[in-house]
N, C-alpha and C positions, 0 to 999 in steps of 0.2 A: 374502596374497591367498588367498581361498577357491579351490576347484577351478574350473577354467575350464568354463563350460557347453558341452555338446555336444548340439546339437539335430538331430533328423532332419527333412529336407525331401525327401519323396519317396524317391528312391534315393540321396540324398546326405546327408552330415552337415555341419552348420554349426558351426564353432568360432568363437565370438565372444569375442575377447580384449578385455576392458573396461578395461585399463590396462597399465602397464608390468609386465613379467614378471620374476620372480626366477628364478635358475637352477633351484632345486628345483621351482618350479611348472611350468617347462617340461618337466622330466623326468617329473613326474606327468602332465602333459598327454599326453606321448608314450605313456605306458603306458595311460592311460584311452582315448585315441583308438584305439589298436590293439585293445583289448578291444571297443569299440563297433563298429569296422569288422567284426570277426569276428561279433559278436552279431547285427548288422543285415544283413550282406551288402551294405553300401553300396558303390556303384560309384564314388563320388566324395566328396571332402572339400573344403570351402571354409573357409579360415581367414581370418576378417575381422580385420585388424589396424589398422583405421581409428582406434582409440583409443590405439594404441601411439605414444608420442612418442620413446622412446629404445630403441635396440638395441645390443648389444655383439656381439663375435665369437662368443661361445658361443650366444647366442640365434639369431643368423643361421645358424650351422651346424646348430642344432636344427631350423630350418624345413626345411633341405635333408634332414636326417635323417628328419623326419616324412614328407616327400614320398617318400623312398626306402622307408621302412617301409610306407607306404600302397600303393605299387606292388607290393611283395612280397605284400601282402594283397589284390591285384587291385583296387585303388582308385586313382583319379587325384586329385591335389591341385592346388588353385588358391589362391594367396594374393591377397586383395583388400583394397583400401582403404589401400595403402601411402602414407604421407605423403612428400612430397618430401625432407624432412630425413632420414627413415629410409632412403630409397633412396640418398641421398648418403652417409650413414654406411656403408651396406653396401658401396658402391663404394670408398669410402676405405679400408675394412678389407680390401679385396681379395676380398670374398665375392661370387661370381657367382650363388649359389643354383642351381647346376646341377641340372637336372631339376625345378625348381619353376616352374610356370606362374604368371603374375600377370595380374591384371585390375584395372581402375580401381575397380569397384564390384561388389556382390553380383550384380546382374542380369547383368553381363557375365561374371562368374565362373561362374554357373550355365549361361549359354549355351555357354561353353567345354566344361563337363562334358557338356552335352547333345550337342554336336557329336562329342565323343570317344565317347560311348555309341553314337551312330548309326554311326560308323565301325566300332566294335567289332561291332555287330549285323550290319553288311554283311559284314565279314570272316568272321564266324562262319557266315554263310549262303552264302558263295562256293562254288559247286559245284566249281570248279577245284581248290580246296584238297584235296578228298577224292576227286577223280576219279582213276581208274586211268590211269597214263600208258601209251600204246601202246609196245610194244617192237619196234624194228626188228631183224630178224635180223642178227646179226653186230655189232650196236652194243653198247657197254657199257651195263649196267643203270644207271638213274638213281639 
């Protein structure tokens, strides 16, 4: 398989996996995606796996690894389009994909990223986070 395309959609990157992945292509995807997150400053990544019919434990762990890598690079990840057979296989393999958000389709995945971005903006603007705390005489410092 040729490299997996990574497209920019606003402040998010869309990774559209068009078939079953081999182990080496998943590793290359992880490296390419990390470079694109840094280059674009993307706040989110959507991985569309609607064309994926088969997963194994390595590929399942790589989805979790990609999500963790994205978080380290200040981007959230949502996996969309998971087929029922893929979900069943992941559960049977004991892979919970911790830290990986999922959505049924691209539209819902982008909506999740939008909500997360809104929460982040609100948190960044919260005046209580930067306000100086009053000190009561005789009380321990915060």
